[in-house]
A tleap script that builds the chain and sets N, CA, C and O, in Angstrom:
source leaprc.protein.ff14SB
mol = sequence {
  NMET PRO ASN ASP PRO TYR ALA VAL LEU ARG
  ALA LEU LEU ARG ALA GLU ALA VAL ARG ASP
  THR PRO LYS PRO LYS PRO GLU LEU ARG PRO
  ALA PRO ASP ALA ARG GLN VAL GLN ALA PRO
  PRO PRO GLU GLU HIE GLY ASN CASN
}
set mol.1.N position { -38.885 61.325 -16.641 }
set mol.1.CA position { -38.515 60.088 -16.061 }
set mol.1.C position { -37.856 61.031 -14.440 }
set mol.1.O position { -37.737 62.248 -14.581 }
set mol.2.N position { -37.602 60.630 -13.499 }
set mol.2.CA position { -36.523 61.378 -12.449 }
set mol.2.C position { -35.731 61.361 -12.157 }
set mol.2.O position { -35.206 60.266 -11.952 }
set mol.3.N position { -34.923 62.743 -11.872 }
set mol.3.CA position { -33.812 63.038 -11.353 }
set mol.3.C position { -33.174 62.354 -11.411 }
set mol.3.O position { -32.445 61.989 -12.333 }
set mol.4.N position { -33.328 61.972 -10.272 }
set mol.4.CA position { -32.636 61.151 -9.605 }
set mol.4.C position { -32.759 59.422 -9.674 }
set mol.4.O position { -33.751 58.813 -9.275 }
set mol.5.N position { -31.545 58.780 -10.261 }
set mol.5.CA position { -31.268 57.171 -10.818 }
set mol.5.C position { -31.510 56.660 -10.050 }
set mol.5.O position { -31.930 55.661 -10.634 }
set mol.6.N position { -31.695 56.332 -8.463 }
set mol.6.CA position { -31.577 55.508 -7.397 }
set mol.6.C position { -33.043 56.008 -6.704 }
set mol.6.O position { -33.071 56.268 -5.502 }
set mol.7.N position { -34.095 56.108 -7.431 }
set mol.7.CA position { -35.113 56.522 -6.684 }
set mol.7.C position { -36.439 54.847 -7.312 }
set mol.7.O position { -37.566 54.487 -6.972 }
set mol.8.N position { -35.709 54.490 -8.017 }
set mol.8.CA position { -36.072 53.306 -8.397 }
set mol.8.C position { -36.509 52.351 -7.611 }
set mol.8.O position { -37.611 51.844 -7.399 }
set mol.9.N position { -34.489 52.063 -6.866 }
set mol.9.CA position { -34.204 51.179 -6.099 }
set mol.9.C position { -34.574 51.686 -4.968 }
set mol.9.O position { -34.788 50.829 -4.111 }
set mol.10.N position { -34.767 53.023 -4.561 }
set mol.10.CA position { -35.292 52.449 -3.245 }
set mol.10.C position { -36.416 52.825 -3.100 }
set mol.10.O position { -36.451 53.020 -1.885 }
set mol.11.N position { -38.119 53.260 -3.779 }
set mol.11.CA position { -38.672 52.546 -4.283 }
set mol.11.C position { -39.286 51.038 -3.633 }
set mol.11.O position { -39.948 50.746 -2.637 }
set mol.12.N position { -38.771 50.385 -4.602 }
set mol.12.CA position { -38.429 48.770 -3.964 }
set mol.12.C position { -37.918 48.011 -2.979 }
set mol.12.O position { -38.013 46.876 -2.512 }
set mol.13.N position { -37.073 49.503 -2.750 }
set mol.13.CA position { -36.561 48.915 -0.750 }
set mol.13.C position { -37.537 49.196 -0.185 }
set mol.13.O position { -38.045 48.214 0.356 }
set mol.14.N position { -38.083 50.139 -0.041 }
set mol.14.CA position { -39.387 50.502 0.830 }
set mol.14.C position { -40.448 49.584 0.446 }
set mol.14.O position { -41.084 49.133 1.398 }
set mol.15.N position { -40.895 49.086 -1.043 }
set mol.15.CA position { -41.560 48.590 -0.735 }
set mol.15.C position { -41.462 46.847 -0.495 }
set mol.15.O position { -42.533 46.246 -0.574 }
set mol.16.N position { -40.198 46.034 -0.205 }
set mol.16.CA position { -39.736 44.661 0.353 }
set mol.16.C position { -40.186 44.930 1.670 }
set mol.16.O position { -40.872 44.112 2.283 }
set mol.17.N position { -39.684 46.541 2.370 }
set mol.17.CA position { -39.373 46.970 4.130 }
set mol.17.C position { -41.370 46.364 4.431 }
set mol.17.O position { -41.796 45.511 5.210 }
set mol.18.N position { -41.949 47.048 3.672 }
set mol.18.CA position { -43.045 46.988 3.961 }
set mol.18.C position { -43.784 45.952 3.875 }
set mol.18.O position { -44.940 46.062 4.285 }
set mol.19.N position { -43.437 44.961 3.452 }
set mol.19.CA position { -43.910 43.710 2.804 }
set mol.19.C position { -43.408 42.689 4.019 }
set mol.19.O position { -44.129 41.952 4.691 }
set mol.20.N position { -42.177 42.833 4.095 }
set mol.20.CA position { -41.970 41.725 4.933 }
set mol.20.C position { -41.495 42.211 7.069 }
set mol.20.O position { -40.675 41.998 7.963 }
set mol.21.N position { -42.650 42.872 6.771 }
set mol.21.CA position { -42.776 43.925 8.559 }
set mol.21.C position { -43.679 42.800 8.840 }
set mol.21.O position { -43.653 42.057 7.858 }
set mol.22.N position { -44.538 42.306 9.829 }
set mol.22.CA position { -44.626 41.403 10.399 }
set mol.22.C position { -46.089 42.112 11.053 }
set mol.22.O position { -46.202 42.682 12.138 }
set mol.23.N position { -47.032 41.899 10.129 }
set mol.23.CA position { -48.637 42.626 10.665 }
set mol.23.C position { -49.186 42.027 12.057 }
set mol.23.O position { -49.093 40.960 12.662 }
set mol.24.N position { -49.867 43.395 12.263 }
set mol.24.CA position { -49.655 42.346 13.445 }
set mol.24.C position { -51.143 41.609 13.764 }
set mol.24.O position { -52.117 41.893 13.067 }
set mol.25.N position { -51.246 40.572 14.951 }
set mol.25.CA position { -52.570 39.701 15.163 }
set mol.25.C position { -53.746 40.448 14.831 }
set mol.25.O position { -53.534 41.659 14.889 }
set mol.26.N position { -54.911 40.138 14.505 }
set mol.26.CA position { -55.912 40.866 14.462 }
set mol.26.C position { -56.907 40.491 16.110 }
set mol.26.O position { -57.165 39.341 16.465 }
set mol.27.N position { -57.173 41.296 16.612 }
set mol.27.CA position { -58.014 40.685 18.018 }
set mol.27.C position { -58.699 39.619 17.741 }
set mol.27.O position { -58.945 39.652 16.536 }
set mol.28.N position { -59.150 38.660 18.240 }
set mol.28.CA position { -60.149 37.799 18.494 }
set mol.28.C position { -61.367 38.243 18.871 }
set mol.28.O position { -61.499 38.919 19.891 }
set mol.29.N position { -62.271 37.948 18.176 }
set mol.29.CA position { -63.852 38.446 18.460 }
set mol.29.C position { -64.674 37.025 19.049 }
set mol.29.O position { -64.374 35.928 18.577 }
set mol.30.N position { -65.581 37.138 19.966 }
set mol.30.CA position { -66.711 36.197 19.863 }
set mol.30.C position { -67.252 35.610 18.603 }
set mol.30.O position { -67.567 36.495 17.808 }
set mol.31.N position { -67.458 34.411 18.172 }
set mol.31.CA position { -68.561 34.136 17.194 }
set mol.31.C position { -69.671 34.150 17.315 }
set mol.31.O position { -70.254 33.457 18.149 }
set mol.32.N position { -70.395 35.157 16.294 }
set mol.32.CA position { -71.062 35.441 16.858 }
set mol.32.C position { -72.530 33.870 16.884 }
set mol.32.O position { -72.413 32.680 16.592 }
set mol.33.N position { -73.635 34.613 17.326 }
set mol.33.CA position { -74.781 33.576 17.661 }
set mol.33.C position { -75.456 31.987 16.245 }
set mol.33.O position { -76.231 32.382 15.374 }
set mol.34.N position { -75.258 31.208 16.236 }
set mol.34.CA position { -75.620 30.597 15.389 }
set mol.34.C position { -77.207 30.525 14.540 }
set mol.34.O position { -77.590 29.829 13.600 }
set mol.35.N position { -77.904 31.617 15.386 }
set mol.35.CA position { -78.890 32.016 14.468 }
set mol.35.C position { -79.363 33.366 14.053 }
set mol.35.O position { -80.501 33.832 14.014 }
set mol.36.N position { -78.264 33.849 13.769 }
set mol.36.CA position { -77.814 34.938 13.229 }
set mol.36.C position { -76.845 34.922 12.487 }
set mol.36.O position { -76.138 35.915 12.313 }
set mol.37.N position { -76.682 33.991 12.023 }
set mol.37.CA position { -75.937 33.873 10.303 }
set mol.37.C position { -76.495 33.076 9.819 }
set mol.37.O position { -76.380 33.434 8.647 }
set mol.38.N position { -77.231 31.936 9.788 }
set mol.38.CA position { -78.305 31.076 9.254 }
set mol.38.C position { -78.981 31.952 8.730 }
set mol.38.O position { -79.591 32.757 9.435 }
set mol.39.N position { -79.044 32.011 6.924 }
set mol.39.CA position { -79.935 32.653 5.946 }
set mol.39.C position { -81.440 32.132 6.043 }
set mol.39.O position { -81.596 30.919 5.911 }
set mol.40.N position { -82.526 32.904 6.253 }
set mol.40.CA position { -83.723 32.841 6.438 }
set mol.40.C position { -83.956 31.469 5.002 }
set mol.40.O position { -83.406 31.391 3.904 }
set mol.41.N position { -85.252 30.347 5.829 }
set mol.41.CA position { -85.186 29.964 4.345 }
set mol.41.C position { -86.121 30.181 3.149 }
set mol.41.O position { -87.223 30.710 3.295 }
set mol.42.N position { -85.601 29.708 1.814 }
set mol.42.CA position { -86.389 30.562 1.154 }
set mol.42.C position { -88.071 30.810 0.995 }
set mol.42.O position { -88.830 29.930 1.399 }
set mol.43.N position { -88.728 32.335 0.246 }
set mol.43.CA position { -89.652 31.812 0.287 }
set mol.43.C position { -90.590 31.020 -0.942 }
set mol.43.O position { -89.947 30.956 -1.990 }
set mol.44.N position { -92.066 30.364 -1.043 }
set mol.44.CA position { -92.027 29.497 -2.194 }
set mol.44.C position { -92.428 31.236 -2.992 }
set mol.44.O position { -92.595 32.346 -2.486 }
set mol.45.N position { -92.457 30.727 -4.445 }
set mol.45.CA position { -92.979 31.421 -5.749 }
set mol.45.C position { -94.060 30.884 -6.114 }
set mol.45.O position { -94.750 31.666 -6.769 }
set mol.46.N position { -94.561 29.757 -5.952 }
set mol.46.CA position { -96.405 29.609 -6.228 }
set mol.46.C position { -95.586 28.572 -7.897 }
set mol.46.O position { -96.387 27.943 -8.589 }
set mol.47.N position { -94.032 28.556 -8.302 }
set mol.47.CA position { -93.446 27.487 -9.471 }
set mol.47.C position { -93.487 26.271 -9.249 }
set mol.47.O position { -92.539 25.491 -9.345 }
set mol.48.N position { -94.993 25.933 -8.822 }
set mol.48.CA position { -94.696 24.352 -9.010 }
set mol.48.C position { -94.774 23.640 -10.342 }
set mol.48.O position { -94.535 22.434 -10.412 }
savepdb mol mol.pdb
quit
């Protein structure tokens, strides 16, 4: 048990302050080319 009876209270207040801090908006990156995003067609395995 901590020696400081207010340690838990301070930790909760710190956590709330971090949670309420506005997050910076991520930088918008251009979307990759559509040809790079699509998965290759599935290969035939001979299971007809």
